[in-house]
Structures are given as C-alpha cells and as structure tokens.
C-alpha positions in Angstrom: -17.9 28.2 49.6 -21.0 26.1 49.4 -21.4 23.2 47.0 -23.8 25.1 44.6 -21.3 27.9 44.2 -18.4 25.5 43.7 -20.4 23.7 41.0 -21.0 27.0 39.2 -17.4 28.1 39.3 -15.7 24.8 38.6 -18.1 23.4 36.0 -18.4 20.2 38.0 -21.9 19.3 38.9 -23.0 19.0 42.5 -23.8 15.4 41.9 -20.3 14.7 40.7 -18.8 16.5 43.6 -20.8 14.3 46.0 -19.5 11.3 44.0 -15.9 12.5 44.5 -16.6 12.8 48.2 -18.0 9.3 48.4 -14.8 8.0 46.8 -12.6 10.0 49.1 -11.2 12.1 46.3 -12.1 15.4 47.8 -13.8 16.1 51.1 -15.1 19.6 52.0 -13.1 20.9 54.8 -16.0 22.2 56.8 -19.7 22.4 57.4 -21.9 25.3 58.0 -24.1 25.6 61.1 -26.9 24.2 59.0 -24.8 21.2 58.0 -24.1 22.3 54.4 -20.8 21.3 52.8 -18.3 24.1 52.8 -15.3 24.0 50.5 -12.0 25.8 51.2 -9.6 27.2 48.6 -7.5 24.1 48.9 -10.5 21.9 48.3 -11.3 23.8 45.1 -7.7 23.5 44.0 -8.0 19.7 44.5 -11.2 19.7 42.4 -9.4 21.4 39.5 -6.5 18.9 39.9 -8.9 16.0 39.6 -10.5 17.5 36.5 -7.1 18.1 34.9 -6.1 14.5 35.4 -9.5 13.3 34.1 -8.8 15.2 30.9 -5.8 13.0 30.4 -7.9 9.9 30.5 -7.1 8.7 34.0 -9.7 6.7 35.9 -10.9 8.1 39.3 -9.0 5.4 41.1 -5.8 6.3 39.3 -6.4 10.0 40.0 -6.7 9.2 43.7 -3.5 7.2 43.7 -1.7 9.9 41.8 -2.7 12.7 44.2 -2.4 10.8 47.5 0.5 8.4 46.9 3.9 10.1 47.1 5.5 7.1 45.4 3.3 7.2 42.3 5.4 7.6 39.2 3.9 9.9 36.6 6.1 8.6 33.8 4.9 5.1 34.2 1.2 6.1 34.3 1.6 8.4 31.3 3.3 5.6 29.3 0.3 3.4 30.1 -2.1 6.2 29.0 -0.3 6.5 25.7 -0.6 2.8 25.1 -4.3 2.8 25.8 -4.9 5.9 23.7 -3.1 4.4 20.7 -5.2 1.2 21.0 -8.4 3.3 21.2 -7.4 5.5 18.2 -6.5 2.4 16.2 -9.9 0.8 17.0 -11.8 4.0 16.1 -9.8 4.4 12.9 -10.6 0.9 11.9 -14.3 1.5 12.6 -14.2 4.8 10.7 -12.6 3.0 7.7 -15.2 0.3 7.7 -18.1 2.8 7.9 -16.6 4.9 5.0 -16.4 1.7 2.9 -19.9 0.7 3.7 -21.0 4.3 2.8 -19.1 4.1 -0.5 -20.9 0.9 -1.4 -24.1 3.0 -1.3 -26.3 0.2 0.3 -30.0 0.3 -0.6 -31.0 -1.4 2.7 -29.7 -3.1 5.8 -29.4 -6.4 3.9 -26.9 -4.7 1.6 -25.0 -3.3 4.6 -24.8 -6.8 6.2 -23.6 -8.2 2.9 -20.8 -5.7 2.6 -19.8 -6.2 6.2 -19.6 -9.9 5.7 -17.4 -9.5 2.6 -15.1 -7.1 4.3 -14.7 -9.5 7.2 -14.0 -12.3 4.8 -11.3 -10.3 3.0 -9.5 -10.1 6.4 -10.1 -13.8 7.3 -7.2 -16.0 8.3 -8.5 -18.6 5.8 -7.1 -18.2 2.3 -10.2 -20.0 0.9 -12.5 -17.5 2.6 -10.5 -14.6 1.3 -10.5 -16.0 -2.2 -14.3 -16.6 -2.1 -14.8 -13.0 -1.0 -12.6 -11.7 -3.8 -14.5 -13.7 -6.4 -17.8 -12.5 -5.1 -16.7 -8.9 -4.6 -18.9 -7.7 -7.6 -21.6 -7.6 -4.9 -20.3 -4.2 -3.8 -17.0 -4.3 -2.0 -15.5 -0.8 -2.2 -12.3 -0.5 -4.4 -10.3 0.8 -1.4 -10.9 -2.5 0.5 -9.9 -4.6 -2.5 -6.7 -2.6 -3.0 -5.8 -2.9 0.7 -6.4 -6.7 0.5 -4.4 -7.1 -2.7 -1.4 -5.2 -1.2 -1.2 -7.4 1.8 -2.0 -10.8 0.2 0.8 -13.3 0.1 -1.2 -16.4 -1.1 -0.7 -16.5 -4.9 -4.2 -17.9 -5.7 -5.9 -15.3 -3.5 -3.7 -12.6 -4.9 -4.8 -13.6 -8.4 -8.5 -13.5 -7.4 -8.0 -10.0 -5.9 -6.3 -8.7 -9.1 -9.2 -10.1 -11.1 -11.7 -8.4 -8.8 -9.8 -5.1 -9.0 -9.8 -5.2 -12.8 -13.6 -5.2 -12.6 -14.0 -2.7 -9.8 -14.4 0.4 -11.9 -12.8 3.8 -11.1 -10.4 4.5 -8.3 -8.2 1.4 -8.5 -5.4 2.7 -10.7 -4.8 5.8 -8.6 -4.7 3.8 -5.3 -2.4 1.3 -6.7 -0.1 4.0 -8.2 0.1 5.5 -4.7 1.2 2.2 -3.3 4.2 2.2 -5.7 5.7 4.7 -3.3 5.6 2.2 -0.4 8.8 1.5 1.5 8.2 -2.2 1.3 9.4 -3.9 -2.0 6.8 -6.6 -1.7 4.0 -4.1 -1.6 5.4 -2.2 -4.6 5.5 -5.4 -6.6 1.9 -6.4 -5.6 0.8 -2.9 -6.6 2.4 -2.9 -10.1 1.2 -6.5 -10.8 -2.4 -5.5 -9.9 -2.0 -2.3 -12.0 -0.8 -4.4 -14.9 -4.1 -6.2 -15.0 -6.2 -3.1 -14.8 -7.9 -2.1 -18.1 -8.3 1.4 -19.4 -6.2 4.4 -20.3 -5.7 5.5 -16.7 -4.0 2.3 -15.7 -1.8 2.4 -18.9 -0.8 6.0 -18.0 0.2 4.9 -14.5 2.3 2.1 -15.9 4.0 4.6 -18.3 4.9 6.7 -15.2 6.2 3.5 -13.5 8.8 3.1 -16.3 10.9 5.7 -14.5 10.4 4.2 -11.1 13.6 3.6 -9.1 12.6 0.0 -8.3 13.8 -2.2 -11.2 11.1 -4.8 -10.4 8.4 -2.1 -10.8 10.0 -0.9 -14.0 10.2 -4.4 -15.3 6.5 -5.3 -14.7 5.4 -2.0 -16.2 7.6 -2.5 -19.3 6.4 -6.1 -20.0 2.8 -5.0 -19.7 3.1 -2.0 -21.9 5.3 -3.8 -24.4 2.8 -6.6 -24.9 0.1 -3.9 -25.4 2.2 -2.2 -28.1 3.7 0.6 -26.1 7.0 1.6 -27.8 8.0 3.8 -24.8 8.7 0.5 -23.0 11.6 -0.4 -25.3 14.5 0.9 -23.1 13.2 -0.8 -20.0 12.7 -4.0 -21.9 16.3 -3.9 -23.1 17.3 -3.3 -19.5 15.5 -6.6 -18.5 17.5 -8.5 -21.1 20.8 -7.0 -19.9 19.9 -7.8 -16.2 18.7 -11.3 -17.0 15.3 -10.8 -15.3 12.3 -12.0 -17.4 14.7 -11.6 -20.3 12.7 -14.2 -22.5 9.5 -12.3 -21.9 11.2 -9.0 -22.6 12.6 -10.4 -25.9 9.1 -11.6 -26.8 7.6 -8.2 -26.1 10.3 -6.6 -28.3 9.5 -8.9 -31.1 5.8 -7.9 -30.9 6.7 -4.2 -30.9 9.1 -4.8 -33.8 6.1 -5.5 -36.1 6.1 -1.8 -36.7 9.0 -0.9 -39.0 10.0 2.3 -37.3 9.9 0.7 -33.8 11.9 -2.2 -35.2 14.7 0.2 -36.1 14.6 1.8 -32.7 14.8 -1.6 -31.0 17.7 -2.8 -33.2 19.6 0.5 -32.4 19.0 0.0 -28.7 20.2 -3.6 -28.7 23.3 -2.8 -30.7 24.1 0.2 -28.5 24.0 -2.0 -25.4 26.2 -4.6 -27.1 28.8 -2.0 -27.8 28.8 -0.7 -24.3 32.1 -1.6 -22.5 30.3 -2.2 -19.2 27.9 -4.8 -20.6 29.0 -8.3 -19.3 29.5 -11.3 -21.6 26.3 -13.1 -20.5 24.2 -10.0 -21.2 25.8 -9.6 -24.6 24.8 -13.1 -25.4 21.2 -12.4 -24.5 21.2 -9.2 -26.5 22.5 -11.0 -29.5 19.7 -13.6 -29.2 17.1 -10.8 -28.9 18.2 -9.5 -32.3 17.0 -12.7 -33.9 13.3 -11.7 -34.0 13.9 -8.1 -34.9 13.3 -7.5 -38.6 14.9 -4.9 -40.8 18.3 -4.1 -42.2 19.8 -2.7 -39.0 19.4 -5.9 -37.1 20.6 -7.9 -40.0 23.8 -5.8 -40.3 24.4 -6.1 -36.6 24.3 -9.9 -36.8 26.8 -9.9 -39.6 29.2 -7.7 -37.6 28.7 -9.8 -34.5 29.6 -12.9 -36.4 33.2 -11.7 -36.1 32.9 -10.6 -32.4 35.9 -11.2 -30.2 33.6 -13.1 -27.8 33.4 -16.6 -29.4 30.0 -17.3 -27.8 28.5 -14.1 -29.2 30.1 -14.8 -32.6 28.8 -18.3 -32.9 25.3 -17.2 -31.8 25.2 -14.4 -34.3 26.4 -16.7 -37.1 23.7 -19.2 -36.3 21.0 -16.5 -36.1 22.2 -14.9 -39.4 22.0 -18.3 -41.2 18.6 -18.9 -39.6 17.3 -15.5 -40.9 18.7 -16.3 -44.4 16.6 -19.5 -44.6 13.3 -17.8 -43.7 
C-alpha cells in the first residue's frame, strides 16, 4: 500500500508518516519499482499502535521505547502518565478558575483585568501583609468566590479579619458559599466559615446561621448561637444554654441571654431552660454553678423563684451563689 492510501485509511498525514520514518518508528517494508514507499499489513498495524499510544499522551520517544524494548514496563510508564496528567489538569483547572473570576468581575477594559489579576495573585501571596492589603482593597472588584476561598484557608488572625471585613461588603453570593463550607471535613475550615458568616449582614446570612444551630459541630453551633443571640434571635436560646453547660464562651453566652431576656416572654423561656438543665442529673457541678450565675441577669418571677429554691441546693457552692444573687436582686 502506498503512502497516500495509508494516509487516507489511517488518518495519519503523509507528512507525519515521513516524520515517523525519520525517527525510526515505522519504516515501510518495501519500495515499488519507481522508488515509492510501500507499506505492508504489519507496517500499518505498527502505525495504529503508534497512534494508540499517542492518544495516551506518550511522547514519540517513549512510544519507540515501548514498542521496541522488551524490558519496558507499561505499569511504570502509565504511572508517570497519570502523574503528568494530574499536574496538567490541576494547572488547567487553576487557569479556568482564574478566568471565571476575572469574567465575574466584569472588567471594562484590560486595565481592570490586570488589576483583578494583581489582587488575585496578592490574595495567594506568601506575605501576610500583601494578603491583608489585597483584602482591604478588594472593593476594586475581587469576585466573592476568591474572597471566600482566601478566607477559608487563612490562618493569620489579622488577615482573616480583613478578609471577613471584605466579605461583609462583597454583596451577593457570600452566605451561600460560606454555608457550603460548613460541610467541610476540616474543623478549622468550618470554624472560619461560620465566623465569616457571622459578620455577613442581611437576612440570607442570618438564615444560614439559624440553619447552623442544628450543625453537628459544637463550635459551629456556638458561633451561630452567639451571633444570633446578640441580634435578638430567640431561637438561639437552647444553643446558648449548651455553651454555658459546656463552659465554652459561657460568659458571652450568658451576656447574649441577658440581651434576649429583655423580652418578657423570652425571659420566661430562658429561665425555664436554665432551670431544666440545673435539674438534669447528668449536669456536672461546675456547669450547675455557671447555670446558676446565668440566672442572675434573667428578669421575671420564674428566675427569682429558681434562685430561692437553689439557695437550699445540696451543692454548697450552688447554694451560696444562689443566695448571693438573690440578695443582689433584692437590692436592685
């Protein structure tokens, strides 16, 4: 079969077939009387083998070695190809992400494009100062996705604060992205997400925080409860009481409960919740002491009665605390 016919049937151009021949990959088995290349069935099979290996990403040199070296190990070469492909995919994914973020910034001209690129690079800088400057100047048009990604990986407190500030001013999209990060397998990422969400304004962020009150991670629940409690969200009461029992941010939790207790109905609910946990057999002594102290700033008759009853508690520390707090309330 002549080279033109081989090219038509194999889909490999005559020019490429000549290149293969120059590299020694495939040589036509014969020549016609006029000196034209003539390919045998085995030659054509070799061409298809070369093309098959090229489709896997092998270089022509690697293909020659694979076909001609009996000692060549396919497993080792395939492992290397997998590594290369993963690196290439990662690089292409990073490029695609960057292009999408530039597109989302809706640049008016190339100067805007360059500005966004510079800020994106600065957010990924090894310098904490550079990252902080980028966060503080992000109003220039950094997409919210880039800010969320930066905030979720940031470990430097000052930079993290700047990124949360930037996110709070970033507009739409932030709460949903941060709420998605609450499902991360990394506890540190979940905490960064809920802390950023706690500083986001608007009803959507508040709704995401209310959903987080049922989160399995107590740290996430705690941050959500403290934020909602200080904003007047009565649905945070059970989680705030949990914080007091656990001894995590218990002072802040008690302060949030006192704010919520300004509403008479909510004050009654809070007092009932505190008393219920005090009466629970599984509540340890230190937690009962904190719960008793939390009753001090809860107005209303239910809290007052609870302090009277606790003045005679079998736990002397609880009884003394309740007696002191009751006397303090009487003098107000």
